[in-house]
N, C-alpha and C positions, 0 to 999 in steps of 0.2 A: 803621541796619543794622550787623550784625556780620559779619566775614569769618571763616569756619570753615575751617581747614586740616585735611583728612581724613588718615587713616593712609596712604593711597597718595600723599600730596603734593598732591592736587588741592584746589582752594579753592571754597567756595560761600558765597553771601550769605544771611543769615537776619535777620528782624526782631529788634531788641533784645528781651531777656527771653524768648527762645524756650526752651522746656524741651528737655532732651536727648532725651526720648522722642519729641518732634515731629521732631527731626532724624533719629532712628532710623527713624521711619515714612517720612519723605521719602526716605531712602536705601533703603527697602525691606527693612530689617532687622527681621524679625518676632520673632526670639528674643532680643532685647536684654535684658540683665540689669542693666547699669550702664554707666559710661563712664569713660574716662581723659581728664581735661581738663587740658591743660598738665602732663602726667605725674602728676596727682593724681586719685585715684579719686573719683567722684561718683555720686550717685543719678540715676535717670532723671528725677526731678522737679526736678532742679537747673536753674536758669535761667541762660542764657548772656547776659552783659551787656557783654562785650568781645571783641575779636578773640582767638582762641585756637586751639590744636591739639586735635582731638578724635579719640579712637578709641572706637567703640562696642564694648562688651565682651559677648561671648556665652560660652556654656559651652565653646566651642572654645578660648578663651583661658585661660591660667593664672590671670590676674586675675579672669576671669569665674567660674571654678570656685571661687576663694577667696570671692567675694561670695556665691555661692549657698550654700556650705557654712557660712559664718559666719552667714548668715540662718537656716540649719537649726539652728545652735547656739542661737539665740534661741527657736526652736520647742521645743527640748529643755528650755530653762530654764522656758518657760511650762508645759510638761507636768509638770515637777517641782513647780512652784508649785501646780498643781491637785491633784496626787497626794500631795505631801508639803509641806503649807503651812508647816511649821516649818523646813524646810531653807533655808539661806542660799546664794544663788548668788554666785559670785565672778567668774571670767573664762571666756570661751569662744571661743578663736580658731579660725580655719581652719588646718589643717596639711596637709602633703602627703597627698593621697588622702582627706581627710576633715576632721574637726573633733574637738574635745573641749570639755567644760565641767566645771569643778571646782565641787563643792558641799560645804557643811558640813552633814552630816546629824546632827550631834551624836553620840549614842551608837548610833544606828541603823546597822546594817550592811546595805548594799544587796545583793540576791541576783540570780542569773540570772533568777529568776521575775519579780522587779521589772523587770528590763530588758525583758522581753517586754511587760509592762503599759505601761511608759513608751513603748516604740516604737509600740504600738497607739494610745495617746493622741496621740502626735506626728502620726500619719497622720490622725487625726480633726481636729486643729488645722489641719494643712496644707490639708485639703479645704475649710475654711471660706473660704479666699481672703481672709484678713485682710491689710489693707494696712499697709505699713511707712511711718511718718512720722517726721520729725526735728524736735526742739525744742532750743533753746539754754537752758541753765539756769545757775544760780549755785551756788557751793559751799554756800551756806546752805540750799539746797533739798534737798540730798542726804539729810539725816537724815529729812526728811519723806517723801521719795519712797522711801527704802530704810531704813525703821525697823529698828533693832537689827542693822544689817549693817555691821560695821567694815571689811569687805573693800572695799565700794564707797566708803566714806569715804577709805580709804587710796589707792585708785586715783584718786579725785577730787582729792586733795591733790597727787598726782604730776603730774596733767595740767591742773591749774587754770589755769596760765599760758597754755596753748594754747587755752583755751576749752573748756567742758564741754557736751556734747550728750547727749541721750537719744534712743532710738528707741522709738516705740510700735508695738505690733503689735495692730491692732484698737484697742479702747478700754480693755482691761483689763490688758495686759502692757506693762511698760516695762523698759528696761535701759540702763545707762550705757554709751555706745558712740560711737565715731567714725564708724562706717559705712564705706562705703555698704551698702545692702541691695537685694535684688530688690524689684520693685514690690509683690507680694503673695505669700502663702504657697502659693497654688494652683499656682504655677510649679514647686514642689518636689514631685515625685510619687514618686520612689524614695528611701526612707529606710531605713537599716539601722544599728542600734546594734551595735557589734562586741565591746566588752569593757569591763570595769571594772578600775580600778587605783587604788592609793593614790598621793597626791601631796601633798607639803608645800606650804603657801602660800608663793609666791615661790621655791620650790625650796630653802627653808631648813629644815633638819632641826630647828631649834630652835623652829619655828613649828607651827601647827596642821596635823595631817594631815587632808587632805580626800579626798573620793571623786571620782575622775576617770572620767567616762563618755566613751568614744570612739565615734565613729560616722562614717558617710559618707552622701552623698546625691547624687542625680542628677536631671535634669529629667524622667526617665521610668523606669518600672519595668523596661523592657527594658534600658536602659543599666546600671541597677543589677545586674540579673541577669547581664549580660555581664561586669561587673567582678567580681562574686562568683565566677563560674566561673574567671576569670583568677587570682583569689587562690588558689583551690583548686589550680589547675594550678601556680601558682608555689610552693605548699607542697610539691607533689610533686617539683618541679624544684630546690628549694633546694639549692645546692651543698654546704652543710654537712651536710644529710641524706644526699645522694648520696655525698659524700666519705666519710662514716662507713660506709654500706652497702657501698661498693666498696673500702673500705680504701685510700683515696687519700692522705689526709693526716690528721694528728693534731696537736692543740694541747694540750700537757701543762701542767698546773698547776705541776709542778716546774720547768719550763723558763721559762714565762711567757707571758702573753697576746700574741697577734700574732706569735709566733715559730713557724714552721711546721716540723713534722717530716714530710718526704715519705716515705711508706711505699713498698714496692716497686712497687705498682701506679701510684702517683702519679709516681714517678721515671721509669717507662716513658713516661708521657705527656709529662712535662717533657723527657726526653732526646729523644724523637721530634721534638718541636717545635724544640728547639735544633739538632738535626742538619738538620732541614728548612730552618731559617733560615740555618744556616751554608752549606749547599749553594747556596741562592739568592743569598746575599750574596757568596759567593766567585765565583759566575758573573758578578756585577756589579762585580767588581774590589775588593771590600772586603778589607782585611787585618785578620786577627784579632789581638787583643792581650789581655793580662791585667794587671790592676792590683791593688795591695794593698788590704786592708780598713781599714787605719788610715793616717792621714797627719798630718804636722805642721800645726798651725793656721795657720802663715804662708801656706801655699798657699791655704787657704780665705779668708784675708783678701785675698790678691791677686786671687782669682777673684771675690770679692764675696759668697760664700756665707755667711760669718760675719756681715757687716752685714745681709744680707737674710733669711737663713734660720736664724739661730742658734737661734730658738725651736723649730725643728723638728729640731735636731741634739742628740745626746746630749752630756752634760757631758764635758769633756776628760779624757784619761788622761795622767797626768804621768809622763814617762820622761826620765831625765837632766835633770830640771828644765825640760823643754820640754813644751808642750801638744800632745798628739796627739788626733785626733778619729776616731770611727767614720765611715767614708765615707758622706756623704749623697747624693753625686752622683758619676758617673764622669767628668764633663766635665773638671775640672782635670787629672786624670791623663792623659787623652788629649791634652790641650794640651801637656803636658810631652813626650809622645812625638812630637807634631808638630815640636817644636823640634829633635829629633834627626834627623828625616827630611826636612825641607823647607828648602831654601835659595833655590830659584828657582821661578818660575812654571811651569817645565817639570816640577816635581815634583807639580803639582796638576792635577786634583783628587786629594786624598788622602782615602780613605774608610777609617776605622778602625771596627771592630766588636768588641763584647765582651758576653757574657752576664754582666754585672757585678752583683754583690750589693751593695746599699746599705742604709742603716739610717735610719729616720725615727722621731722621738720621738712616736708616736701615744699618746694617752691610753688607758689600759687599758679605760675605759668605752666607747670608740668602736671598738675593734678588732672586726672582723666577718668571721669565716671567713677566706677567701683574699682578700676584697675590701679590707679595711683591716688591714694588717699592719705590724709594726715592722722586719722584715727582708724584702727582696724582691730578686729577680734580674730585672734589666731587659734586654730585647732592645735593647741600646743601640748607638748609632752616632753618629759625628761626621764630617761631610764638610767638608773645608777646600777652599775654592775661591775664584776671583776673582769680582768683581762681574759680569763678563761671562759667567761660567760658571753663575751662580746659577740662572737660570731653567731651563736644560737639566738641571742636577743635580736641581732640585726636581721636574721632570717624571719623571725616573728614580725618584725616591722615590715619586711617585704610581703609577707603573707597578708598583713592587714591592708597594705596598699592594694593588693590584688582583690581582696574581698570587697573593699569599698568601691574600687573602680569597676569591677565586674558587675556589682549591684547597680551602679549608676549607668552602666553600659558605655563607659569610656574604655575602648579597647585598643586604640592606636596610641600607645604611650611607651616610653622607654626611659632608661636611666642614664645619667652622665656622672661618672665618678671623677670628682675634682680633686686633684692632688697639688701639693705645693711645687713651686720651682725652687729646688734646693740651692740653685745658683744665686737666688735673690735673698733679700732679708725680709720677705713678706710672710714669715712664719716664725713662731717662737717655740721654745721648748727643745726637747731632745729629739734629734733626727731619728734615732733608732725607734723611739716610741711612735713617731709619725709613721714610719715604714711598717711597724708591727700593726698599727691600727688600719692602715691602708690595705695590708695583706688580709686582715680579718674581713674587711668589707668586700674585697675582691673575691675571697673564697666563698663568702656568703652569697654573693651574686652568682657565682658559678654553680654552687650547690642548688640554688633556687632556679637556675637556668633563666636568669633575667637577661633581657636584651639591654646591653649597656655599652657605652664608649668611655674612654679615659681621656682627660685633658690635664695638662700641667698648668700651674700658675693661678688656678681659680679657687683653691681651697680657702676656707675661713682662716683667720689668724690663729685659731686654737685647735684646728684639726681638719682632716679630710672630710668631704661631704659627698652626698649624691643629690642631684637635682632630678626631678621627674618632669619630662618634657612631653608636650603634646603638639599637634599641629592645629593652628586656628583655621578659620574659614577661608583664609587666603593661602593656606598651605605652609605658613611660616611657623618655625619652632618657637614655642613659648614655654617658660618654666612655670609649672602649676603648683609645685610643692617641693619640699626639701627635707633631707635628713642629714644631720651632721654629727661627727664624732668629736668630743672634746677631751683632749688629753692634757690640757694646760690648766684650766680654771680650777679643777679640784685641788691642785697643789696651791694655787694662788689664793684660794679662799679657805684653805685648810679644811677641806672635806676629807674625813678619814673614817676608816673602819678597822677593826682588828681581824686579821686573817686567821686561818686554821692553825698557823704556827705561832699564834699570839703576837704577831708583829703588826705594827701600824702601817696601813696602806692607803693610797688614794684611789677612789673609784674611777672607772671610765664612765663618761656621760654620753648618752645618745640624745641629741636634740632631735625631735621628730614632730613634723606637722604634716599629717596625711593630706589634709585639704589646703594647707597653706593658711591664708586668711579667708574668712568666710566671705568677705567683700569680693576679693578677686575670684574666688571659686564660683560664686554665684554669677559673676559677670561671664565667666567661661561657660557655665551651664546654660545661661540664656542664649549665648551666641552659638554654642554647640548644638543645642536642640531647637534653635530658632524660636525660643520661648515656649515651645510645645513640650513642657517638662513631663517627666514620668508622673503618672497619676498621683502617686504618694507624695510628690513634691508640689503638685499644682495648687496654687492658692484657692482656686475654685474647682472642685472636682466634678460637680454636677450642677446644671441649671435646667430647671423644669419649665417648659413652655406650654401652658394650656392654650388650645386653639381658640376657644371662646370662654366667656365667663361661666358657661354651664359646666365646664370641666375643672373649675377651680377646686372644688371639694376633692375630686379624684387626685388632682395634683398634690393636695395636702396629704392625702393618704399615702401617695408614693413617697413623699418627703419623709413621713414618719417611718416608713419601712426602711429607708436608707440609714436610719440611726445616726451615728456620729460622723457620717460623711460630710465634708464641707460642701453643702448644697443650698440652693435657694430657688424660690419660685419667682418667675417674672410674669405676673398676671396683669401687667399694664394693658390698657386698651390701645395696643399698637399692632401694626401689621406683623404677621408671623415672620416674614422674611427679614424685616428690620430687626426683630428680636434675635433671630438666628445670627445675623451679621454681627450684632453687638456681643453676643456670647462668644462668637469665633474670635473677635477682636480681643476679648478678655482672655483668650486662650483657655477657655473652659474645657476640661478633659472630655466630658460627655454632655451632650445636649439631649434631653428627653422631651419629645413632643407628645402631648397627650390630648385626645379628643374623645368624642362619644364612642367612636369605634374602638379605641384602646380601652376605654372604661368597660365596655361590654365584654371584651375578650380578656380583661385584666392583664393587658400588655402595655408596653411603652415603645414608642418609635425611637430607637437609639441612634443618634447621629454622632458618629465618631469624628475625630479631628481630620481624618482623611476625606470627609464629606460623604462617606458611605452611611446609609441608613438601614437599620435592621429592626424588625419587630421581635420583641422578646417579652416573655412573661416577666412582670416587674419584680416578683419575688425572686425569680431565677437571676435576673440582672443584679439585684441587690446583693445576692450571695457571691456572684462572680466578682463584683466590684469590691466587696469586702476582702475576698481572697487576694485580689490583685494589689490592694493597698497594703494588707498585712505582709504579703510576701515580697513587696516592693518590686513587682514585675513591671 
């Protein structure tokens, strides 16, 4: 008998040489695709011959998705083999949200029409229910199995020491592959080829240029349809597209990739968020500071940033024969301010805040709108406290997260507690201090009743942390902000205070960024709301459209009544429908249409972003709008 430890920690006995698929059936898992056996992926036909830990993989698991999509890549390769017998297949891995396969078509240029034919052939192959099977081979068999295919020979040479295996699909198609795969092709019902691109073999521009075919797949057509609809919605909500349409930000070739130019509309959003955070933080006792953009390298050596993050920092600037660096983090600067303000435990907790601009050496090829930038302004804060104060201070941080996200109407978020893997060397300092800090965070999360998960091996080098996760428009998890505990740097930088027993101690530091960076947060807001931002954040809150020139004076009177609202009159001699469309494209919160009828009744025709129009007394509307903005509804 073998003892199987399941994913939930429970244990079950099975006869030796039991196949994984039998274990899945015993557990009542009907949609099993593969398994993780002692952290290694395995096929369902894999036989268990020793005690081990098993997790049955379904499409709900990231690994399960990977198995199904890699299996689909084999279907693609088989379809190409049937439609283009002279093509040479190379490699076809699963990737996020899908898969790709690279082919050498020689001189032939694949077309979009070809893509349609290939996809149709893939559906035919999948419907046959061809079984996947695994065979071990030798390097000598490669030329026979894959004649005139130097790509497979190269891959085989690379992995020969690990042992070479092929997977058969039915009796006619084979591919050099580690696996695992789904049991048979009929499991894959939703298949879509999405695009064609060029790709050099091994990413080397000196080697052959191949044709890369991208696709995605799901267990059902319905799931595929849902995903494709999400993709279309994501395209509409892409913050880069919306940022251009709304004139929020611009990235200039003359300035450089990843360096943001905030346009007037974007600066309004940025300013409103900063003022919002400043008000909330000031109410919680934060003291605002400001720090320089460059600093001598000695400070970053002392803080540990040069040893740990130098690859992400820009090269030094030499001034008076000394090295200065563009600021990658605000932390060391705040620590220097702590030294000037704290001598005793009575001075703590000290909460410092700053919308601090920092610079990271992102590769130009990975910069991505507001999401991946080279210069960013962080909603940064450092809380200096005693060990005894840590839990209560962390609860206050969680309360602030809730206040901010509730106001902005981000409701579907959760926390991930990242702990070190004590079996590795990716943490420094005292293990007991780490565990004490982790327990404080854990207890704070439980007291606050926060929804959270724990993961090992993802902590920062100086302490455990929590990440705040949301789902984007494609339903994928993304980290939007973070809060970290630092139990190392205060000793390293000699940050001290005198405790109640007149002894010198080092403070615990909470690094906290409720919004993360303003760049990334605004990108999330644009995509989350589809650019239809809450009125208090909307760059243009009201646009007044007089129907004819005779109503221009009344439009001016309405504008005056609105007071400090961000509003304007569009009195151009254009068709009303065109002006409405332009205001909607600009994502104006409210469009007010005024004519002679409205002037006589002292009303406005209020067109909301839903397209609904309502007649209201303009003084009443002005008061409602003022309340909505002030209360950030």
